[in-house]
C-alpha positions, 0 to 999 in steps of 0.5 A: 551954823550947821550940825553935821556928821563927819563922813571921812578924811580928805587927803591932799598932796598939794594944797594952798600953803596957808592950809598947811597944818590943817586937816580937811574932812568931809561932813554931811549936813543934818536936817532938822529931824536929825537925819542926814541930808544929801549935801556934803561939804569939805571942812577944815578940822580945827579940833581933831574930830573923828569919823561918825562924830556930830560936829558944829560947823560954821561957814562963810566969812565967819569961818575965817574968825575960827582960824583968826586969820583973814588970809586962809582960803576957807569957807567951812570950818568945824568949831565944836564936837556935839555931845548931844542935841534934841532933834524935836 
């Protein structure tokens, strides 16, 4: 899992039918010191987060468990909004 900051929304007029109803957002990974890295990912937003929020992201095979489906073509999903964390 990773801590990330939501950078923006993705708008897709055409996408896989199994992604219908899910929002896609761009997230930027945070480094251990709390600063943003250069890596940006597109994640499925399962909880309705906003731009600028720090979120908890899971990736890979575990991402499919968050949607309770093996048939959805995803590998990055937001599973929580972070209220606070200690970067030390």
